[in-house]
N, C-alpha and C positions, 0 to 999 in steps of 0.2 A: 780646262782639264776635267771639270766635274760639275754636274748640275744637280739633279735630284737623286737622292739616295733611294735604293731599293733594298729590301731584305734579301740576303744572299742564301744560297744553299748552305747547309750546315757543314762545317769543316772541323774535324777533330784535330786539335793542335795542343801540345803541352804548353801551358802558360804558367809562369812562375809568379804567383801572388803569394809571397811568403818570404822566408828568410833567405835572402840572396843579396849579392852586392853588384851594383852597377857603378862603374868607374868611368868617368868622362873627364879627361884632362888630369887624371891622377891614377896612381897604382897602389893597391893594397895587397900585401902578401897574404898567402893562404893562412899562415900562422895567425895573422891578425883577424882574418875572417873567422877562424875557428874560435878565437878568443871571444869575438862578438857573439858567435852562435851559442857559446856555453854560458854567456852571461845575459841572455835575453830575459826580460821579465815574464812572469806568468801571464797566460792569455786570458782575456776577459770576454765574457759573453755579453749579450745585450743587457742582461740583468745584473752583470757584474760578478757572476760566479767564477771562481778560479778553476782552471782545468789542470790536469796532471802535468807536472813539470817533467818532461821527457828528455833524455839524452839523444834519442833517435829522431824525434819529430823535427828538431832544427836542421837535420840533414835530409829531410824527406824531399825537399824541392831542389836539392843540388843535382847537377848532372850525374848520371849513373857512374860514369868512370871516375868522377871526383870523390864520390862518397864510398866507393866499394871497400877500400881498405879500412876506413873508420867503422863502417857497418860490420865488416867481418870481425874486427877486434871486439866490438860490442857483442856480437853474436857468440863469441867464444868466452870472453871474460866478463861480460855484462851481468847484471843481477836482475832477477825478477822480470818485470814487464819490459824493461829496456832490452833485455836479451831476446825476449820473444818478438818484440817489434823489429829488432834488427834482423832476426832470422826471416821474418815475413817479408821485409823489404828486399833483402838479398835474394830470396827465392823468386820474387816477382821480377827483379832486375834480370836474373838469369833466364827466366822464362821468356822475357822480352828479347833477350840476346840469342835465344834458341839453344841454350845450354840446360836442357830439361833434366838431364841426369843429376847435375850438381844441384839444381833447384830442389829436386826430390829429396836430396840428403838434408837440406836445411828444413824442409817441411815435415820430415819424419817425426811423428808423434807430437808435433807442435801444438795441436789442438788441446793437449793436456795442460799446457802452460799458458794458453792464450784463448780462454773460453769465449771471450767476446767475439773473436773473429773465427771461431771454430768452423762454421759453415763455409766460410770463404777459404779456409785452409784446405778443406776437402775439395772445394771447387778448383783451387790451384793445383792440388795434387792430381786430380783427374785430368786436368789439362796437361800436366807434365807427363803422365802415362800416355796420353794420346800423342804427344810430340815424340815420345820414344817408341812409338808404334806398338805399345803394349796394350792392345785393345781389351784384353781380358781384365787386366787390372783397372783400366780406365772404367769399364762397365761396372766392375765391382764397386769402385769408388763412387761413381754416379749413383748407384743404387743405395749405397750407404748414406750419401748425402740426402737422398730423397726420404729414406726411412727415418733418419735421425733428426732431420730438421724440416719436416713437411710444411711448416708454416712460414719458413723464411723465404723471402722472395728469390734468393739466390738458387733455390731448387729449380727454378725455371731453366737454369743452365743445364741441370741434369735432365729435366723433362725434354728439353730441346734435343740433347744428344741422344737420349734413349728413344725418342720419337722417330729417329731415322729408320728404325726397324719395327716400331710398334706405334701406329698413329694414335692410339689411345692416350699416350703420354702427351702428345700435342693437344689433344682435346682437354686434358687436365690443365695444361698451361693456360689455354684461352679462357677456360672457365674460372680458374681460381686467381690468376694474375694477368688479367687482360691488358693492364697498363705496362707490363714489363716489355722492354724493347725486343727481347727474343720472341715474345708473344706477337708483337707487331710483325716480326719476320715471318712467323708461322702464318699469320693472316695474309700477308702479301704473297707468300708462296702458294697458299691454297687458292687465292684469287686468280692465279694464272690458270687453274683448272676450272674455276667457277667464277668468272669475272664479275658477276652481278650478285654474288651472295650477300644478302642483307646481314646475316649473322657475322660476316667477316668485315663488311664495310663499316658497321656501326662502332665496333671497338676502335678502328682506325680513326674515325671521326672524333671519338672521345679522347683518344690518347696519343695519336700519331702526329702531333704538331710539328715535330722535327723532321719528318720524312720529306724527301725532296719533292715528291709528287703528291703531297698531302691534299692540295686543293682539287686535284683531279678526282680523288675519292669522294670529296664533298659534292662535286658536280655530278658524279655518277649516282650518288645517293638521291639527290634531288631530282635527277632526270629519270632514273629507272624505278624508283620506289616511292614517288611522291605520294601516292594514295595510301601507302602502307605506313607511312611515318607518323609517329605520335608527336605531340607537342614537345615532349622531352627529347625526342630525336632531333627535332628542329632546334631546340636549345643548343645541342652539341654542334650542329651544322653552322648555326648563326655565330656562335662563339668562335668556332674554328676560322670562319671567314674574317671575323673581327680581329683575331690574333694575327692573321696574315695581312692585315691592313687592306683587305678587299671590302671596303665599307659599303659599296653599293650592293653587292650580293649579300653581305652580312645583314644589312638593314632589311632587305626584302625577306631574308630567311627569318628574321625576328618577327615578321608579320604572322608566321605560322607557329611560332614558339609559344611557350607558356606566357600568357598575357599578363604582364606585370609592369610596374613603372619602368624598369630597366629596358625591357624589350620594346615598350612603347617609345621610349626616348631614342633608342638606337635605330628604330625604324625611321624616325624623322631625321636623325643625324646622318644616317647612311644615305638617305636621299639627298640631303643638303650637300654632303661631301662629294656626291657623284654628279652634282649640278642640277638636280631636279628640285628647284626651289618651291614650285607650286605643290609638289607632292610632299615636301618637307613641311610646308605650312599646314597642310591638312593633317599630317601625322602629329605635329606638335599640338594642334588644337584638340585632337582626339586624346592625346596624353593628358592635357589639362582637364578635359571633361571626365575622363575615366579615373584619374588619380590626382585630384586637384591639390591635395596637401602633401604630396610626395616631394622628396628632394629633387627627383628627376623632373618633376613639373616645374620647379623653379628654374632648372637648367633649360628646359624647353621654352619657357617664357622668355628667358634672356635671348635665346636664339630667334624666337618668333619676332621679337621687337625689331630685330635687324632686317627682317624679311618682308614685313607688311608695310603698307602705306603709313605715313606719319600719323594721320588722325587715328587710324586703327591701333597703331603702336601705343598711343597714349592710354587706351583702354587696358592693354596688357601690362603696361608699366604700373598702372594703379593696382592691378591684381597682384603684381609682384611685391609692391610695397605693403599691401594689406595682408597678404598671406604669408610672406616670408620676410620678417623684419631683418634677418641677417643679411638679406640682399638689398635692403632699402638704399644703402649708399650708392651701389651701382645703378639702381633704378632711378634715383634722383639725378644722377649724372646723365643717364640716357634721356630722362625727361627734359633736362635743360637743352640738350642738343636738338631734340625733336621740336621743342617749342621755338628755338631759334630758327630752325628750318622752316617752320610754319609762319615766321614773322612775328611771333609773340615774344618780343625781346624782354619786356618787363617781367612776364611770367617765367621766362627762362632764367633771368637774373634771380628771381625769387626762389626758384628751384636750386640754384647754385648756393645761394645764401643759406638755405635750409640744410643743404648737404654739408656745408662746412661747419655750421653751428651745431647740428644734431647728430651728424654721422662723420665726425672729423677723423676717426680712426679707420674708416672703411677704405676698401680698394677704390671705390668710386671717388672718394675725396682725394686720394693720391693721384688718380688720373686727372682730375680737375686741376689740382695744383700744378701738375707738370704741364698741362696744356696752357695754363695761365702764365707759367714761367716762359714757355716758348713764345707766347704772344708778346710778352714784355721784351724778350731778346730781339724779336723782329723789329721793334721800334727803338732799339738801343737803350732800353731802361733796365740796365744790368743790376742796379740795386734792388729794384722791384722783383726781377727774376730770381735773384739770390734769396730774397725773402721767401718766395714760394718754395724754392728748392729746399731751404733749411726747414721749412714747415714739414716737408715730407720726411726728412730725417727725424724730426721730433715726434710727429703725429703718426707717421706710417713707416716705422723703421723696418717692418717685415715685408714691406712692399717690394716687388721686383724692380720698381723704379728707384728705390732708395739709393743704391750705389751710384747710379748714373746721376741722379739729382745732386747727391753729395759732391761728386767729382766736379760737376759743372758749377756748383756753388763756390767751390774753391777757385775754379778758373775765373769766374766773374769777380770774385774778391780780388784776385791778382790784377784784373783789368781796372778795378777801382782803386788800386794802390793799397789794399788791405792785406799786406804780406803775412802778418801774424795770424789773422783770421783765416786766410787761405791755408796756411800750414795746419792749423787746428782742424779744419774741415777735411783736408787730405788724410790726416792721421785718423780721424773718425771713420772714414771710408775704409782705410787700410785695415783697421783693427776690428771693425764691426761687420764688414762685408769682405772678409779676407779672400774668399775664393773667387771674387768677381774680376772681370776684365778691368773695371775701374779701380780696383785695389792696386793692380799693377801700374796703371797710369798714375795713380796717386803716389806710389812708391818712386816712380821715375821723377816726378816733379818735386818730391821731397829730397831728391839727391841720392837715393839708394843705387847701389851698383847692381842693377838687375837687367840692364840692357834697355836701350831705347830703340825706336824704329831705325835710327841712323847707325847703330853699332851692334845690334843684337846678333846679327849673323856671324860676326867674327868671334864672339865669346866662346870660351871652352870651360864652362863652370865645372868644378869638381863636385860630383854628385855621388852621394852614398845612399843607396836605396836599401837601407837595413830595415826590413819589415819582418813580420812574422805572421804565420797563419793563426787566426783566432778561431775559437770554437763557434761554429755556426749556431744560431739561436733556435733553429727548428730542426725537427727530424729525430730519429732514434739515436741511441748511444752508438750503435753500429755505424750508422751513417756519419756521425761526427768523428768517429775513430778513422774511418776510411779517408775522410776529407783531410784531417790533420796529418795523416800519413802521406798525403799527396797522391793517393790512389784515385785520381780524378775520374777516370772512366767508370770504375766500379761504383764510386760515389754517385756519379750522374745517373747510372743505370738504376741504382737503388732508389734514388730520389724520384724517378719517374713513377715508381709504385707508391712511395710514401706521400707524394704531393697530391693529395686528393681534393684540395680546396683551391684548385687552379683558377676558378672563375671569380672567387672573392677571397683572395689570400689575405692573411693577416700580415702586419708589418714584418714580424720575424720570418714568416714564410716567404714573403717577397724578397727580403734581404738574402735569405738562404738561397733562393732560386737564382738570384743574380750572381752570387759568389760561385755556385756550382756550375753555372753556365760558363763563367769566365774560366773555370778550371779546365774545361774541355775545349777552349778556344772559341766558344760561341760569344765572342766579345760584343757583337752588335746588340744582341738581345740582352746579354748580361749587363752591359752598361746601361741599357734602357731600363731594365728592371730596378737597378740601383738608383738611377737619377730620377725616375718617376715617383719614387717614394715622397718627394717633396710636394706632389700634387694631392696627397692625402688630405681630406678636409674634416674628418671626424676629430674632435678634440683629443680623444685617447690615442688615435693614430698619430696625430701631430706631436704629441708628447713623446711617443716611442721613437718617432723619426728624429726629434731633437736629441734624444739619447744616442742614437746611432751616429748622427752627423757630428757629434762632439768627439767621436773616437777617430784617431788618425787612420785606422785600417779601412774605414769607410771611404775616405778620400783616396787612399792608396789603391783600393779596388777600382774606383772610378777612373783613376789615371794609372793604368798598368804599364809595364815596360816590355811587352813582347818584342822579339826581333832586335833586342838591344845591340847585340854584336854586329849584326848587319847594318843597322843604322849608324853605329859608331864608325864602322869602316867606310861607309859611303860618305859620311859627313867629313871625316878626315881627308878623304880624297878631294872633296870639293871645298875644303876649308870652311865648313858650314857648322854653325852651332847645332849639335845633335839634338838638343832639346827643341829647337825650332822645327827640325825635321820630324821629330816624334809628335809634336803638337799638330803639325799639318796632317800627318798620317792619321792621327786619332780622329780629326775632323772629317777627313776624306772617307775613311773606310771602317773606322772603329777596329782597325787591325784585322780585317777579314781579307785574306789573300786572293780569294776567287770572286769577290763581289763585283757585280757589274751594274752600272747606273743605267737609267732609262735612255741616255744618249750614247751609251756604248763605252764609257770610261771603265777601265779595268784595274782591279787589284788594289793593293795596299795604299798606293798614292794616286789612284784613280787616273791613270794615264790613258788618254785617247790613243787608239791604235796608230793613227797617222802621226801624232806627235811622238809616240814611242819609236816608230820606225825612223823618223827624222833624227831624233835624239840618239838612237842606237848607231845610226850611220856616222854621226859626228863623234861619237865616243869610240868608234871602231869595234862595236859589238856585232857579232854575227849570230843568227838563229836565236834571237832573244825570245823570251816567253813572258808576257806581262803577268801571267798568273804565278810565275815563279817569284817568290819573295826577293831573292837576290837580284834578279834582273829588274824587277819593279822598283825596288828601293834605289838601286844604282841610277836607273833612268830618271825616276822622279826627283831624286836629289840633284842630279845633273841639271834637270830642267829648272828646278828652284834656284840653282846657282845662276842659270842663264837669265831668269827673270830679274834676279838681283843686279846682274850686269847691265841690264837695260835702264836701271833707275839708280845708278851710283850707290848701290848697296842699301837703298832704303827698303827695309823689310815690309813696311806697310804696302808700298806700291808693288813690290815683288809678289807678295801673297795675294793681293787683289788681282794682279795679272795672272797668277796661277789659276785663279778661279774664273775670271771673266775675260781674259785675253788682253794682250798689249794694246790693241786698237781702242778698246773701251777705256782703259786706264788713261791712255794718251788724251782721249777726248775729254775726260773728266778733269785732268790737270789743266788743259787749255780753258775749260769752261769755268772751273772754280778757283784755279790757282792752288798753291800748296804752301801758304805761309804758316798755317797752323795745322798739324796733322790731325788733331782732335776735331777741328772744324771740318776738315776734308772728309774724315770718316763718317760724319753725320750727313754729308752731302752726296755720298755715293748713291746714284739713283736706282741701282739694282738692289732691291731688298735682300736677295740671297747673298750678294757679294758684301753688302754692308754688314750683315750678320756673320758671314764667313770670316771676315777680317777680325771681328771682335772675338769670335769663338776660338780661332787659331791662337791668338795671343792670350786669351784666357787660359787655354790649354797650356801654353808655354809657361805662364805664370804659376799655374798650379803644380806643374812638374818641378819648377824651380823652388817654390816655397815648401813643397813636401819633401824633397830629396836633397836640397842643398843645406848642409849643416849650418853654414853661415847665415843664410836667410832665415832658416827656422829659428835659430838662436835670436836673431834680431827681432823677429816677430814675437818671440816669447818674452822679450824684454818690454 
């Protein structure tokens, strides 16, 4: 169904990460929902600061038709800020519904009571006048907005509207607020008349990352203006390519950018990722010569070691050990492998002994221990394998290998008849690595009712997704207010202006960017921004990330519930666990309805067109559209049910077949047998499918642990 993911065009979709209820296998009356909404705790920021307790904000993410009466009541009888917020939300809802006259009534003089959002109130009022064809009042309001709040980014809306009759207003927008999305529209419009305008292409290169044809502008800059571009211009072009994952072009653009450790490293990395290993070697060597003590130099050395001949690699390994003590563990592990390859077995053993004795807590030590555990298993020395795995839990608890090592330590203990020890190890994995796939497998083997491969498809867990929007940790007070009110498109637009540190964002900025992207349905990049926080390597960044990941709303954002009604309906039709459908959809598309893979798979569940046509015919569907969420979810869920039917409802095999096809799965079963599903999972010969199976069930487990009151309570105990 799906092979390699590609970034999609941006699609604006309302996504509810906030106070709302998802019910699967249960029903909660609206009265109970309101009771929950009125008793939610105050919201915490990254630093723990409390935000205003509002009667309106809990309603902000409800569907418009469900919240209308409550908002109207608060707009009439509410007090202070609650009343102002209710009026603002009501007006916005009415504008969305095309009822501009009523919206204008609620907006009348509202800025007097809601100073924080005063410029936006004028913005909405001008929109209302335009919708009622009152162009004179609209122009007057746009002019008032421009005169009263000239430094607010929202004035670009006024400049854009007024610029239709006076181009000087558009000039002002481009000059003062080049990052504003409306300024991007202006630049694109003017490029139609002047396709090669450097003064129009450069702002797009710096700020237009979300534009559908963004890379075409970068290419035009490099092609038409190569001799006129400054190093700073090339910085923007290179970063733009890098953001769009075009690493080959990005790397070469960094060759012309400001020469510093980052550009030198990305020149080499771009060449390596595009298959030019000889060019990468030259670039990494130049990086080491020009910036020998930089962090990027250590990264370049690590890459270089894997590219050059073994004898030469030893020289760079020594440089890594001598110059970067924090990388010595990884360097000694690399040294041991190179020496073994060269036949220097005693020297290789000496390097491993030094690694374990002097750098026991390093990543390299964890990798060595796991490789030794695997070697022990290969000759059926399970007690020895378990010893190495337990050392990872003790010495390398933060390693990415720790949950896997812990789980297998439990499995090997069971094989050795050590039931008590096995249980203790499973519990350690479950509670210390709770978000991992291996935590779910540990819960299964501990006897928890969380679904196993053989019965998970039939479960209908009761899920209550009672979450709340929290105050984003970065940005202005105005931005935070818009976000908490669920005004996602306006918050996103404002954030494009405020997010000036895009190339080197702080942890709070990156967290904020991820949340705001999710708000407008940019789930692919939003989830990436949130999940990649774990890659931060500076100690202060790691500490901030630990604070964030300790808060439930971080995980709820990573595992959102868009399309929940459509998923539930399709799952009920196929008698399928809706959380399993959600987990697979998250892995396939990150909930992007128009995404297409490199092999042509389409939409939320990444259905191949030929598979979709065959499934639609069997389902009796006519004129289906795989970019339509309804059709895609129905067809994808039907096909997931079909793959389950092929394997007696074994969900591991069904999910593997969804990714790799039934012929491959059949050959694997014949080749490896299926006596132990955990053993089978490690033997899947396609790295993509092996990872796919684990990620889908890790997704499933995280949805279950986050939103099942029963499982959450059990974990809390």
